[in-house]
All heavy atoms as a GROMACS GRO file, in nm:
protein
  599
    1MET      N    1   1.587   0.171  -0.198
    1MET     CA    2   1.580   0.181  -0.341
    1MET      C    3   1.464   0.100  -0.397
    1MET      O    4   1.387   0.149  -0.476
    1MET     CB    5   1.712   0.134  -0.403
    1MET     CG    6   1.702   0.119  -0.552
    1MET     SD    7   1.830   0.029  -0.640
    1MET     CE    8   1.817  -0.134  -0.577
    2MET      N    9   1.452  -0.027  -0.359
    2MET     CA   10   1.353  -0.115  -0.420
    2MET      C   11   1.210  -0.063  -0.403
    2MET      O   12   1.127  -0.084  -0.491
    2MET     CB   13   1.365  -0.256  -0.362
    2MET     CG   14   1.498  -0.322  -0.389
    2MET     SD   15   1.528  -0.354  -0.562
    2MET     CE   16   1.446  -0.509  -0.579
    3GLU      N   17   1.183   0.005  -0.293
    3GLU     CA   18   1.047   0.053  -0.270
    3GLU      C   19   1.007   0.164  -0.368
    3GLU      O   20   0.889   0.189  -0.388
    3GLU     CB   21   1.029   0.099  -0.126
    3GLU     CG   22   1.122   0.208  -0.081
    3GLU     CD   23   1.259   0.159  -0.034
    3GLU    OE1   24   1.277   0.039  -0.011
    3GLU    OE2   25   1.348   0.244  -0.021
    4SER      N   26   1.104   0.227  -0.433
    4SER     CA   27   1.072   0.333  -0.528
    4SER      C   28   1.054   0.281  -0.671
    4SER      O   29   1.016   0.357  -0.759
    4SER     CB   30   1.181   0.441  -0.525
    4SER     OG   31   1.303   0.389  -0.572
    5LEU      N   32   1.080   0.153  -0.693
    5LEU     CA   33   1.068   0.097  -0.827
    5LEU      C   34   0.925   0.048  -0.853
    5LEU      O   35   0.856   0.006  -0.760
    5LEU     CB   36   1.167  -0.018  -0.844
    5LEU     CG   37   1.313   0.018  -0.820
    5LEU    CD1   38   1.402  -0.104  -0.843
    5LEU    CD2   39   1.357   0.134  -0.907
    6PRO      N   40   0.880   0.052  -0.978
    6PRO     CA   41   0.744   0.010  -1.011
    6PRO      C   42   0.718  -0.136  -0.972
    6PRO      O   43   0.800  -0.225  -1.000
    6PRO     CB   44   0.737   0.027  -1.163
    6PRO     CG   45   0.844   0.125  -1.197
    6PRO     CD   46   0.953   0.102  -1.095
    7HIS      N   47   0.605  -0.159  -0.909
    7HIS     CA   48   0.571  -0.294  -0.861
    7HIS      C   49   0.559  -0.394  -0.976
    7HIS      O   50   0.601  -0.510  -0.963
    7HIS     CB   51   0.442  -0.292  -0.777
    7HIS     CG   52   0.458  -0.216  -0.650
    7HIS    ND1   53   0.535  -0.260  -0.545
    7HIS    CD2   54   0.409  -0.096  -0.612
    7HIS    CE1   55   0.532  -0.173  -0.447
    7HIS    NE2   56   0.457  -0.071  -0.485
    8ALA      N   57   0.504  -0.353  -1.088
    8ALA     CA   58   0.489  -0.443  -1.203
    8ALA      C   59   0.627  -0.487  -1.253
    8ALA      O   60   0.647  -0.605  -1.286
    8ALA     CB   61   0.411  -0.376  -1.314
    9TRP      N   62   0.721  -0.395  -1.256
    9TRP     CA   63   0.855  -0.428  -1.300
    9TRP      C   64   0.922  -0.524  -1.202
    9TRP      O   65   0.987  -0.621  -1.243
    9TRP     CB   66   0.938  -0.300  -1.317
    9TRP     CG   67   1.074  -0.325  -1.372
    9TRP    CD1   68   1.108  -0.336  -1.504
    9TRP    CD2   69   1.195  -0.347  -1.298
    9TRP    NE1   70   1.242  -0.362  -1.516
    9TRP    CE2   71   1.298  -0.369  -1.391
    9TRP    CE3   72   1.225  -0.349  -1.164
    9TRP    CZ2   73   1.430  -0.392  -1.353
    9TRP    CZ3   74   1.356  -0.373  -1.125
    9TRP    CH2   75   1.457  -0.394  -1.219
   10LEU      N   76   0.907  -0.497  -1.073
   10LEU     CA   77   0.964  -0.585  -0.972
   10LEU      C   78   0.906  -0.726  -0.981
   10LEU      O   79   0.978  -0.824  -0.964
   10LEU     CB   80   0.942  -0.528  -0.832
   10LEU     CG   81   1.028  -0.406  -0.797
   10LEU    CD1   82   0.980  -0.343  -0.667
   10LEU    CD2   83   1.174  -0.442  -0.790
   11SER      N   84   0.777  -0.736  -1.009
   11SER     CA   85   0.714  -0.867  -1.025
   11SER      C   86   0.774  -0.942  -1.143
   11SER      O   87   0.800  -1.063  -1.135
   11SER     CB   88   0.563  -0.853  -1.045
   11SER     OG   89   0.504  -0.805  -0.928
   12GLU      N   90   0.797  -0.872  -1.252
   12GLU     CA   91   0.859  -0.934  -1.369
   12GLU      C   92   1.003  -0.976  -1.338
   12GLU      O   93   1.046  -1.084  -1.379
   12GLU     CB   94   0.856  -0.839  -1.488
   12GLU     CG   95   0.718  -0.813  -1.543
   12GLU     CD   96   0.654  -0.937  -1.602
   12GLU    OE1   97   0.724  -1.020  -1.664
   12GLU    OE2   98   0.531  -0.952  -1.588
   13LEU      N   99   1.075  -0.894  -1.266
   13LEU     CA  100   1.212  -0.927  -1.228
   13LEU      C  101   1.214  -1.051  -1.140
   13LEU      O  102   1.306  -1.132  -1.148
   13LEU     CB  103   1.276  -0.809  -1.154
   13LEU     CG  104   1.420  -0.828  -1.105
   13LEU    CD1  105   1.516  -0.841  -1.223
   13LEU    CD2  106   1.460  -0.711  -1.016
   14ASP      N  107   1.113  -1.067  -1.057
   14ASP     CA  108   1.106  -1.178  -0.963
   14ASP      C  109   1.064  -1.310  -1.029
   14ASP      O  110   1.071  -1.414  -0.966
   14ASP     CB  111   1.009  -1.142  -0.849
   14ASP     CG  112   1.022  -1.235  -0.731
   14ASP    OD1  113   1.135  -1.275  -0.697
   14ASP    OD2  114   0.918  -1.268  -0.672
   15ASP      N  115   1.023  -1.307  -1.154
   15ASP     CA  116   0.980  -1.428  -1.224
   15ASP      C  117   1.103  -1.507  -1.268
   15ASP      O  118   1.148  -1.500  -1.382
   15ASP     CB  119   0.891  -1.391  -1.344
   15ASP     CG  120   0.829  -1.513  -1.409
   15ASP    OD1  121   0.868  -1.627  -1.376
   15ASP    OD2  122   0.740  -1.493  -1.494
   16GLN      N  123   1.157  -1.583  -1.175
   16GLN     CA  124   1.281  -1.654  -1.200
   16GLN      C  125   1.265  -1.766  -1.303
   16GLN      O  126   1.359  -1.794  -1.378
   16GLN     CB  127   1.336  -1.709  -1.069
   16GLN     CG  128   1.375  -1.600  -0.973
   16GLN     CD  129   1.422  -1.654  -0.839
   16GLN    OE1  130   1.419  -1.774  -0.815
   16GLN    NE2  131   1.464  -1.564  -0.752
   17VAL      N  132   1.150  -1.827  -1.309
   17VAL     CA  133   1.128  -1.934  -1.407
   17VAL      C  134   1.140  -1.877  -1.548
   17VAL      O  135   1.212  -1.932  -1.632
   17VAL     CB  136   0.992  -2.003  -1.385
   17VAL    CG1  137   0.962  -2.099  -1.498
   17VAL    CG2  138   0.990  -2.074  -1.251
   18ALA      N  139   1.075  -1.766  -1.575
   18ALA     CA  140   1.083  -1.703  -1.708
   18ALA      C  141   1.225  -1.658  -1.737
   18ALA      O  142   1.274  -1.673  -1.850
   18ALA     CB  143   0.986  -1.585  -1.716
   19LEU      N  144   1.293  -1.607  -1.636
   19LEU     CA  145   1.430  -1.562  -1.654
   19LEU      C  146   1.522  -1.679  -1.688
   19LEU      O  147   1.608  -1.668  -1.776
   19LEU     CB  148   1.479  -1.492  -1.527
   19LEU     CG  149   1.616  -1.428  -1.532
   19LEU    CD1  150   1.622  -1.319  -1.639
   19LEU    CD2  151   1.651  -1.370  -1.397
   20LEU      N  152   1.502  -1.791  -1.624
   20LEU     CA  153   1.585  -1.909  -1.652
   20LEU      C  154   1.555  -1.968  -1.789
   20LEU      O  155   1.644  -2.022  -1.855
   20LEU     CB  156   1.564  -2.016  -1.544
   20LEU     CG  157   1.624  -1.982  -1.408
   20LEU    CD1  158   1.576  -2.081  -1.303
   20LEU    CD2  159   1.776  -1.980  -1.414
   21GLU      N  160   1.431  -1.957  -1.836
   21GLU     CA  161   1.394  -2.011  -1.966
   21GLU      C  162   1.453  -1.930  -2.081
   21GLU      O  163   1.485  -1.985  -2.186
   21GLU     CB  164   1.242  -2.016  -1.979
   21GLU     CG  165   1.178  -2.124  -1.894
   21GLU     CD  166   1.026  -2.122  -1.899
   21GLU    OE1  167   0.968  -2.031  -1.962
   21GLU    OE2  168   0.966  -2.212  -1.839
   22ASP      N  169   1.466  -1.798  -2.063
   22ASP     CA  170   1.516  -1.711  -2.170
   22ASP      C  171   1.585  -1.589  -2.108
   22ASP      O  172   1.528  -1.480  -2.105
   22ASP     CB  173   1.399  -1.667  -2.259
   22ASP     CG  174   1.444  -1.584  -2.378
   22ASP    OD1  175   1.566  -1.576  -2.404
   22ASP    OD2  176   1.357  -1.525  -2.444
   23PRO      N  177   1.708  -1.607  -2.060
   23PRO     CA  178   1.777  -1.497  -1.991
   23PRO      C  179   1.790  -1.370  -2.075
   23PRO      O  180   1.761  -1.260  -2.026
   23PRO     CB  181   1.915  -1.555  -1.958
   23PRO     CG  182   1.897  -1.702  -1.958
   23PRO     CD  183   1.789  -1.730  -2.058
   24ASP      N  184   1.830  -1.384  -2.199
   24ASP     CA  185   1.850  -1.265  -2.282
   24ASP      C  186   1.718  -1.200  -2.320
   24ASP      O  187   1.707  -1.076  -2.318
   24ASP     CB  188   1.930  -1.300  -2.408
   24ASP     CG  189   2.073  -1.340  -2.376
   24ASP    OD1  190   2.132  -1.281  -2.283
   24ASP    OD2  191   2.126  -1.430  -2.444
   25GLY      N  192   1.619  -1.279  -2.352
   25GLY     CA  193   1.488  -1.225  -2.388
   25GLY      C  194   1.422  -1.153  -2.270
   25GLY      O  195   1.366  -1.044  -2.286
   26ARG      N  196   1.429  -1.215  -2.152
   26ARG     CA  197   1.371  -1.152  -2.034
   26ARG      C  198   1.444  -1.024  -1.999
   26ARG      O  199   1.385  -0.924  -1.960
   26ARG     CB  200   1.373  -1.247  -1.914
   26ARG     CG  201   1.283  -1.366  -1.927
   26ARG     CD  202   1.140  -1.329  -1.951
   26ARG     NE  203   1.086  -1.253  -1.839
   26ARG     CZ  204   0.975  -1.181  -1.842
   26ARG    NH1  205   0.903  -1.177  -1.949
   26ARG    NH2  206   0.935  -1.116  -1.737
   27ALA      N  207   1.578  -1.025  -2.015
   27ALA     CA  208   1.655  -0.904  -1.987
   27ALA      C  209   1.615  -0.792  -2.082
   27ALA      O  210   1.603  -0.676  -2.040
   27ALA     CB  211   1.805  -0.933  -1.999
   28ALA      N  212   1.590  -0.825  -2.206
   28ALA     CA  213   1.547  -0.724  -2.303
   28ALA      C  214   1.411  -0.666  -2.264
   28ALA      O  215   1.390  -0.545  -2.270
   28ALA     CB  216   1.541  -0.784  -2.443
   29VAL      N  217   1.319  -0.752  -2.224
   29VAL     CA  218   1.186  -0.706  -2.182
   29VAL      C  219   1.197  -0.618  -2.058
   29VAL      O  220   1.137  -0.509  -2.052
   29VAL     CB  221   1.092  -0.826  -2.155
   29VAL    CG1  222   0.965  -0.784  -2.084
   29VAL    CG2  223   1.060  -0.898  -2.284
   30LEU      N  224   1.273  -0.662  -1.961
   30LEU     CA  225   1.289  -0.585  -1.837
   30LEU      C  226   1.356  -0.450  -1.863
   30LEU      O  227   1.318  -0.348  -1.804
   30LEU     CB  228   1.368  -0.665  -1.734
   30LEU     CG  229   1.292  -0.779  -1.669
   30LEU    CD1  230   1.388  -0.878  -1.605
   30LEU    CD2  231   1.192  -0.726  -1.568
   31SER      N  232   1.454  -0.449  -1.951
   31SER     CA  233   1.521  -0.323  -1.986
   31SER      C  234   1.424  -0.228  -2.053
   31SER      O  235   1.420  -0.108  -2.019
   31SER     CB  236   1.641  -0.349  -2.078
   31SER     OG  237   1.741  -0.420  -2.009
   32GLU      N  238   1.346  -0.278  -2.146
   32GLU     CA  239   1.248  -0.192  -2.214
   32GLU      C  240   1.144  -0.140  -2.116
   32GLU      O  241   1.104  -0.023  -2.123
   32GLU     CB  242   1.180  -0.266  -2.329
   32GLU     CG  243   1.078  -0.182  -2.403
   32GLU     CD  244   1.130  -0.046  -2.449
   32GLU    OE1  245   1.246  -0.036  -2.493
   32GLU    OE2  246   1.054   0.053  -2.439
   33MET      N  247   1.100  -0.224  -2.022
   33MET     CA  248   1.006  -0.178  -1.919
   33MET      C  249   1.068  -0.067  -1.834
   33MET      O  250   1.000   0.030  -1.798
   33MET     CB  251   0.963  -0.294  -1.830
   33MET     CG  252   0.872  -0.395  -1.896
   33MET     SD  253   0.834  -0.534  -1.786
   33MET     CE  254   0.725  -0.453  -1.668
   34ALA      N  255   1.197  -0.079  -1.804
   34ALA     CA  256   1.266   0.022  -1.724
   34ALA      C  257   1.273   0.154  -1.800
   34ALA      O  258   1.244   0.261  -1.744
   34ALA     CB  259   1.405  -0.027  -1.687
   35TYR      N  260   1.312   0.148  -1.927
   35TYR     CA  261   1.318   0.270  -2.009
   35TYR      C  262   1.180   0.334  -2.022
   35TYR      O  263   1.166   0.457  -2.016
   35TYR     CB  264   1.376   0.242  -2.147
   35TYR     CG  265   1.526   0.228  -2.147
   35TYR    CD1  266   1.586   0.105  -2.175
   35TYR    CD2  267   1.609   0.337  -2.120
   35TYR    CE1  268   1.724   0.092  -2.176
   35TYR    CE2  269   1.747   0.324  -2.120
   35TYR     CZ  270   1.803   0.202  -2.148
   35TYR     OH  271   1.941   0.189  -2.148
   36ALA      N  272   1.077   0.253  -2.039
   36ALA     CA  273   0.940   0.306  -2.050
   36ALA      C  274   0.898   0.375  -1.921
   36ALA      O  275   0.835   0.481  -1.925
   36ALA     CB  276   0.843   0.194  -2.086
   37ALA      N  277   0.931   0.316  -1.807
   37ALA     CA  278   0.898   0.378  -1.679
   37ALA      C  279   0.969   0.511  -1.664
   37ALA      O  280   0.913   0.609  -1.612
   37ALA     CB  281   0.933   0.284  -1.564
   38ASN      N  282   1.092   0.519  -1.714
   38ASN     CA  283   1.167   0.645  -1.709
   38ASN      C  284   1.104   0.749  -1.801
   38ASN      O  285   1.090   0.865  -1.763
   38ASN     CB  286   1.313   0.619  -1.745
   38ASN     CG  287   1.397   0.743  -1.738
   38ASN    OD1  288   1.432   0.801  -1.841
   38ASN    ND2  289   1.432   0.784  -1.616
   39ARG      N  290   1.063   0.706  -1.920
   39ARG     CA  291   0.998   0.801  -2.013
   39ARG      C  292   0.868   0.854  -1.955
   39ARG      O  293   0.832   0.971  -1.977
   39ARG     CB  294   0.971   0.733  -2.148
   39ARG     CG  295   1.095   0.716  -2.234
   39ARG     CD  296   1.059   0.672  -2.375
   39ARG     NE  297   0.989   0.546  -2.381
   39ARG     CZ  298   1.047   0.426  -2.390
   39ARG    NH1  299   1.178   0.417  -2.394
   39ARG    NH2  300   0.974   0.317  -2.397
   40ARG      N  301   0.796   0.769  -1.881
   40ARG     CA  302   0.670   0.812  -1.818
   40ARG      C  303   0.696   0.888  -1.688
   40ARG      O  304   0.602   0.929  -1.622
   40ARG     CB  305   0.582   0.691  -1.788
   40ARG     CG  306   0.524   0.623  -1.908
   40ARG     CD  307   0.422   0.517  -1.870
   40ARG     NE  308   0.475   0.416  -1.780
   40ARG     CZ  309   0.531   0.300  -1.816
   40ARG    NH1  310   0.545   0.272  -1.944
   40ARG    NH2  311   0.574   0.215  -1.726
   41ARG      N  312   0.821   0.904  -1.652
   41ARG     CA  313   0.864   0.973  -1.531
   41ARG      C  314   0.818   0.904  -1.403
   41ARG      O  315   0.798   0.967  -1.300
   41ARG     CB  316   0.822   1.119  -1.532
   41ARG     CG  317   0.877   1.196  -1.651
   41ARG     CD  318   0.856   1.344  -1.638
   41ARG     NE  319   0.881   1.418  -1.758
   41ARG     CZ  320   1.001   1.451  -1.805
   41ARG    NH1  321   1.107   1.413  -1.744
   41ARG    NH2  322   1.013   1.521  -1.916
   42GLU      N  323   0.801   0.772  -1.412
   42GLU     CA  324   0.771   0.692  -1.292
   42GLU      C  325   0.896   0.669  -1.210
   42GLU      O  326   0.887   0.645  -1.090
   42GLU     CB  327   0.710   0.558  -1.332
   42GLU     CG  328   0.572   0.569  -1.394
   42GLU     CD  329   0.520   0.434  -1.440
   42GLU    OE1  330   0.581   0.329  -1.409
   42GLU    OE2  331   0.418   0.432  -1.510
   43VAL      N  332   1.010   0.670  -1.278
   43VAL     CA  333   1.139   0.656  -1.210
   43VAL      C  334   1.234   0.763  -1.265
   43VAL      O  335   1.224   0.803  -1.382
   43VAL     CB  336   1.201   0.516  -1.230
   43VAL    CG1  337   1.113   0.409  -1.167
   43VAL    CG2  338   1.227   0.486  -1.375
   44ASP      N  339   1.325   0.808  -1.179
   44ASP     CA  340   1.422   0.907  -1.225
   44ASP      C  341   1.542   0.837  -1.288
   44ASP      O  342   1.548   0.713  -1.294
   44ASP     CB  343   1.464   1.001  -1.110
   44ASP     CG  344   1.534   0.929  -0.995
   44ASP    OD1  345   1.588   0.818  -1.015
   44ASP    OD2  346   1.535   0.986  -0.884
   45ASP      N  347   1.637   0.915  -1.334
   45ASP     CA  348   1.753   0.858  -1.404
   45ASP      C  349   1.834   0.766  -1.313
   45ASP      O  350   1.886   0.664  -1.358
   45ASP     CB  351   1.841   0.968  -1.460
   45ASP     CG  352   1.776   1.042  -1.576
   45ASP    OD1  353   1.677   0.990  -1.633
   45ASP    OD2  354   1.823   1.153  -1.610
   46GLY      N  355   1.845   0.800  -1.186
   46GLY     CA  356   1.918   0.716  -1.092
   46GLY      C  357   1.851   0.581  -1.074
   46GLY      O  358   1.919   0.477  -1.071
   47ASP      N  359   1.719   0.582  -1.063
   47ASP     CA  360   1.645   0.456  -1.052
   47ASP      C  361   1.659   0.374  -1.180
   47ASP      O  362   1.670   0.251  -1.175
   47ASP     CB  363   1.497   0.480  -1.023
   47ASP     CG  364   1.471   0.523  -0.880
   47ASP    OD1  365   1.554   0.492  -0.792
   47ASP    OD2  366   1.368   0.588  -0.857
   48LEU      N  367   1.658   0.441  -1.294
   48LEU     CA  368   1.674   0.370  -1.422
   48LEU      C  369   1.808   0.296  -1.424
   48LEU      O  370   1.814   0.179  -1.462
   48LEU     CB  371   1.665   0.468  -1.539
   48LEU     CG  372   1.695   0.408  -1.677
   48LEU    CD1  373   1.598   0.297  -1.713
   48LEU    CD2  374   1.695   0.518  -1.782
   49VAL      N  375   1.914   0.364  -1.383
   49VAL     CA  376   2.046   0.299  -1.379
   49VAL      C  377   2.042   0.177  -1.287
   49VAL      O  378   2.091   0.070  -1.322
   49VAL     CB  379   2.154   0.399  -1.335
   49VAL    CG1  380   2.286   0.328  -1.306
   49VAL    CG2  381   2.174   0.507  -1.441
   50ASP      N  382   1.980   0.193  -1.170
   50ASP     CA  383   1.970   0.081  -1.076
   50ASP      C  384   1.892  -0.034  -1.137
   50ASP      O  385   1.931  -0.152  -1.124
   50ASP     CB  386   1.902   0.125  -0.946
   50ASP     CG  387   1.987   0.219  -0.863
   50ASP    OD1  388   2.112   0.223  -0.883
   50ASP    OD2  389   1.929   0.290  -0.778
   51MET      N  390   1.782  -0.003  -1.206
   51MET     CA  391   1.700  -0.107  -1.268
   51MET      C  392   1.780  -0.182  -1.375
   51MET      O  393   1.775  -0.305  -1.382
   51MET     CB  394   1.574  -0.045  -1.329
   51MET     CG  395   1.477   0.008  -1.225
   51MET     SD  396   1.347   0.112  -1.295
   51MET     CE  397   1.235  -0.014  -1.358
   52LEU      N  398   1.854  -0.109  -1.456
   52LEU     CA  399   1.932  -0.174  -1.562
   52LEU      C  400   2.044  -0.260  -1.503
   52LEU      O  401   2.075  -0.366  -1.557
   52LEU     CB  402   1.988  -0.068  -1.658
   52LEU     CG  403   1.882   0.008  -1.737
   52LEU    CD1  404   1.948   0.119  -1.819
   52LEU    CD2  405   1.798  -0.084  -1.824
   53GLU      N  406   2.102  -0.215  -1.392
   53GLU     CA  407   2.204  -0.297  -1.326
   53GLU      C  408   2.142  -0.425  -1.268
   53GLU      O  409   2.202  -0.532  -1.276
   53GLU     CB  410   2.273  -0.217  -1.216
   53GLU     CG  411   2.367  -0.111  -1.270
   53GLU     CD  412   2.429  -0.025  -1.161
   53GLU    OE1  413   2.391  -0.038  -1.042
   53GLU    OE2  414   2.516   0.056  -1.196
   54LEU      N  415   2.022  -0.415  -1.213
   54LEU     CA  416   1.953  -0.533  -1.162
   54LEU      C  417   1.920  -0.630  -1.275
   54LEU      O  418   1.931  -0.752  -1.259
   54LEU     CB  419   1.825  -0.493  -1.088
   54LEU     CG  420   1.845  -0.430  -0.952
   54LEU    CD1  421   1.715  -0.368  -0.900
   54LEU    CD2  422   1.898  -0.532  -0.853
   55VAL      N  423   1.879  -0.576  -1.390
   55VAL     CA  424   1.849  -0.660  -1.506
   55VAL      C  425   1.973  -0.738  -1.549
   55VAL      O  426   1.967  -0.859  -1.571
   55VAL     CB  427   1.796  -0.575  -1.624
   55VAL    CG1  428   1.793  -0.656  -1.753
   55VAL    CG2  429   1.658  -0.521  -1.593
   56GLU      N  430   2.085  -0.669  -1.558
   56GLU     CA  431   2.208  -0.737  -1.600
   56GLU      C  432   2.251  -0.841  -1.497
   56GLU      O  433   2.294  -0.951  -1.533
   56GLU     CB  434   2.321  -0.636  -1.625
   56GLU     CG  435   2.450  -0.697  -1.673
   56GLU     CD  436   2.441  -0.773  -1.805
   56GLU    OE1  437   2.338  -0.770  -1.874
   56GLU    OE2  438   2.542  -0.839  -1.839
   57SER      N  439   2.237  -0.810  -1.370
   57SER     CA  440   2.271  -0.906  -1.265
   57SER      C  441   2.181  -1.029  -1.274
   57SER      O  442   2.228  -1.143  -1.260
   57SER     CB  443   2.257  -0.842  -1.127
   57SER     OG  444   2.353  -0.742  -1.110
   58ALA      N  445   2.052  -1.007  -1.298
   58ALA     CA  446   1.958  -1.119  -1.309
   58ALA      C  447   1.991  -1.204  -1.432
   58ALA      O  448   1.987  -1.327  -1.426
   58ALA     CB  449   1.816  -1.066  -1.318
   59ARG      N  450   2.025  -1.140  -1.542
   59ARG     CA  451   2.061  -1.212  -1.664
   59ARG      C  452   2.186  -1.299  -1.641
   59ARG      O  453   2.188  -1.417  -1.677
   59ARG     CB  454   2.086  -1.115  -1.780
   59ARG     CG  455   2.110  -1.181  -1.913
   59ARG     CD  456   2.144  -1.079  -2.021
   59ARG     NE  457   2.279  -1.030  -2.008
   59ARG     CZ  458   2.387  -1.096  -2.052
   59ARG    NH1  459   2.374  -1.212  -2.114
   59ARG    NH2  460   2.507  -1.045  -2.038
   60LEU      N  461   2.286  -1.240  -1.578
   60LEU     CA  462   2.408  -1.315  -1.550
   60LEU      C  463   2.382  -1.430  -1.453
   60LEU      O  464   2.438  -1.539  -1.469
   60LEU     CB  465   2.517  -1.221  -1.496
   60LEU     CG  466   2.570  -1.120  -1.597
   60LEU    CD1  467   2.666  -1.023  -1.528
   60LEU    CD2  468   2.636  -1.188  -1.715
   61TRP      N  469   2.296  -1.407  -1.355
   61TRP     CA  470   2.259  -1.514  -1.262
   61TRP      C  471   2.195  -1.630  -1.339
   61TRP      O  472   2.229  -1.746  -1.317
   61TRP     CB  473   2.162  -1.461  -1.156
   61TRP     CG  474   2.102  -1.570  -1.074
   61TRP    CD1  475   2.157  -1.631  -0.966
   61TRP    CD2  476   1.975  -1.633  -1.096
   61TRP    NE1  477   2.073  -1.729  -0.919
   61TRP    CE2  478   1.961  -1.732  -0.997
   61TRP    CE3  479   1.873  -1.616  -1.189
   61TRP    CZ2  480   1.849  -1.813  -0.989
   61TRP    CZ3  481   1.761  -1.697  -1.181
   61TRP    CH2  482   1.750  -1.794  -1.082
   62ALA      N  483   2.103  -1.598  -1.429
   62ALA     CA  484   2.034  -1.702  -1.505
   62ALA      C  485   2.132  -1.777  -1.595
   62ALA      O  486   2.125  -1.900  -1.607
   62ALA     CB  487   1.921  -1.642  -1.587
   63LEU      N  488   2.223  -1.705  -1.658
   63LEU     CA  489   2.322  -1.771  -1.744
   63LEU      C  490   2.416  -1.858  -1.662
   63LEU      O  491   2.451  -1.969  -1.705
   63LEU     CB  492   2.401  -1.667  -1.823
   63LEU     CG  493   2.321  -1.592  -1.930
   63LEU    CD1  494   2.405  -1.478  -1.986
   63LEU    CD2  495   2.274  -1.686  -2.039
   64GLU      N  496   2.455  -1.811  -1.546
   64GLU     CA  497   2.540  -1.890  -1.457
   64GLU      C  498   2.467  -2.017  -1.413
   64GLU      O  499   2.523  -2.125  -1.410
   64GLU     CB  500   2.580  -1.807  -1.335
   64GLU     CG  501   2.652  -1.883  -1.228
   64GLU     CD  502   2.802  -1.890  -1.252
   64GLU    OE1  503   2.852  -1.814  -1.333
   64GLU    OE2  504   2.866  -1.976  -1.189
   65HIS      N  505   2.340  -2.000  -1.380
   65HIS     CA  506   2.259  -2.114  -1.337
   65HIS      C  507   2.249  -2.216  -1.450
   65HIS      O  508   2.262  -2.336  -1.428
   65HIS     CB  509   2.121  -2.068  -1.294
   65HIS     CG  510   2.037  -2.177  -1.238
   65HIS    ND1  511   1.966  -2.263  -1.318
   65HIS    CD2  512   2.016  -2.218  -1.111
   65HIS    CE1  513   1.903  -2.351  -1.242
   65HIS    NE2  514   1.932  -2.326  -1.117
   66GLU      N  515   2.228  -2.167  -1.570
   66GLU     CA  516   2.217  -2.253  -1.687
   66GLU      C  517   2.348  -2.329  -1.709
   66GLU      O  518   2.347  -2.450  -1.738
   66GLU     CB  519   2.184  -2.168  -1.809
   66GLU     CG  520   2.167  -2.245  -1.937
   66GLU     CD  521   2.133  -2.152  -2.051
   66GLU    OE1  522   2.224  -2.082  -2.100
   66GLU    OE2  523   2.016  -2.147  -2.089
   67ALA      N  524   2.460  -2.261  -1.694
   67ALA     CA  525   2.590  -2.324  -1.714
   67ALA      C  526   2.620  -2.429  -1.608
   67ALA      O  527   2.681  -2.532  -1.638
   67ALA     CB  528   2.700  -2.218  -1.715
   68SER      N  529   2.574  -2.404  -1.486
   68SER     CA  530   2.602  -2.499  -1.378
   68SER      C  531   2.497  -2.610  -1.372
   68SER      O  532   2.515  -2.708  -1.301
   68SER     CB  533   2.607  -2.426  -1.244
   68SER     OG  534   2.478  -2.382  -1.206
   69ASP      N  535   2.386  -2.591  -1.444
   69ASP     CA  536   2.276  -2.687  -1.446
   69ASP      C  537   2.230  -2.721  -1.304
   69ASP      O  538   2.200  -2.834  -1.272
   69ASP     CB  539   2.317  -2.815  -1.520
   69ASP     CG  540   2.196  -2.896  -1.564
   69ASP    OD1  541   2.091  -2.835  -1.596
   69ASP    OD2  542   2.206  -3.020  -1.566
   70GLY      N  543   2.226  -2.616  -1.222
   70GLY     CA  544   2.187  -2.634  -1.082
   70GLY      C  545   2.038  -2.653  -1.064
   70GLY      O  546   1.958  -2.629  -1.155
   71PRO      N  547   1.998  -2.700  -0.945
   71PRO     CA  548   1.856  -2.717  -0.916
   71PRO      C  549   1.786  -2.583  -0.900
   71PRO      O  550   1.850  -2.480  -0.875
   71PRO     CB  551   1.857  -2.795  -0.785
   71PRO     CG  552   1.985  -2.755  -0.720
   71PRO     CD  553   2.083  -2.735  -0.834
   72LEU      N  554   1.657  -2.582  -0.914
   72LEU     CA  555   1.578  -2.461  -0.902
   72LEU      C  556   1.540  -2.435  -0.756
   72LEU      O  557   1.425  -2.420  -0.722
   72LEU     CB  558   1.452  -2.470  -0.989
   72LEU     CG  559   1.477  -2.481  -1.138
   72LEU    CD1  560   1.345  -2.495  -1.212
   72LEU    CD2  561   1.554  -2.362  -1.190
   73ILE      N  562   1.638  -2.429  -0.670
   73ILE     CA  563   1.612  -2.406  -0.528
   73ILE      C  564   1.571  -2.261  -0.509
   73ILE      O  565   1.637  -2.169  -0.557
   73ILE     CB  566   1.739  -2.436  -0.443
   73ILE    CG1  567   1.773  -2.583  -0.455
   73ILE    CG2  568   1.720  -2.394  -0.299
   73ILE    CD1  569   1.904  -2.622  -0.392
   74GLY      N  570   1.460  -2.242  -0.440
   74GLY     CA  571   1.414  -2.108  -0.409
   74GLY      C  572   1.340  -2.039  -0.522
   74GLY      O  573   1.301  -1.926  -0.509
   75VAL      N  574   1.322  -2.108  -0.633
   75VAL     CA  575   1.253  -2.048  -0.747
   75VAL      C  576   1.102  -2.062  -0.725
   75VAL      O  577   1.053  -2.169  -0.695
   75VAL     CB  578   1.293  -2.116  -0.879
   75VAL    CG1  579   1.210  -2.064  -0.994
   75VAL    CG2  580   1.441  -2.091  -0.906
   76LYS      N  581   1.034  -1.949  -0.740
   76LYS     CA  582   0.888  -1.949  -0.725
   76LYS      C  583   0.823  -1.996  -0.853
   76LYS      O  584   0.858  -1.954  -0.962
   76LYS     CB  585   0.840  -1.808  -0.692
   76LYS     CG  586   0.896  -1.756  -0.564
   76LYS     CD  587   0.855  -1.612  -0.544
   76LYS     CE  588   0.921  -1.555  -0.420
   76LYS     NZ  589   0.896  -1.414  -0.406
   77HIS      N  590   0.731  -2.090  -0.841
   77HIS     CA  591   0.660  -2.141  -0.959
   77HIS      C  592   0.523  -2.080  -0.968
   77HIS      O  593   0.460  -2.047  -0.879
   77HIS     CB  594   0.646  -2.292  -0.953
   77HIS     CG  595   0.780  -2.361  -0.954
   77HIS    ND1  596   0.851  -2.379  -1.069
   77HIS    CD2  597   0.855  -2.411  -0.855
   77HIS    CE1  598   0.964  -2.440  -1.040
   77HIS    NE2  599   0.968  -2.461  -0.910
   0.00000   0.00000   0.00000
């Protein structure tokens, strides 16, 4: 699945520092990028659903991290 998703979108999804700084804002940006890729027919409807699920998972991860005040282990700077 991941190999069929736009590389620019995957790079944005992988930006954990930005996601941790603003989970809801980053999720909104990533969702809009996913919808735009679908409108441009870069991804099909199935990929769009997968992308939106990944966005929500990433948002929840960031919120959980924020609540636990955990260290930034494995986060790329």
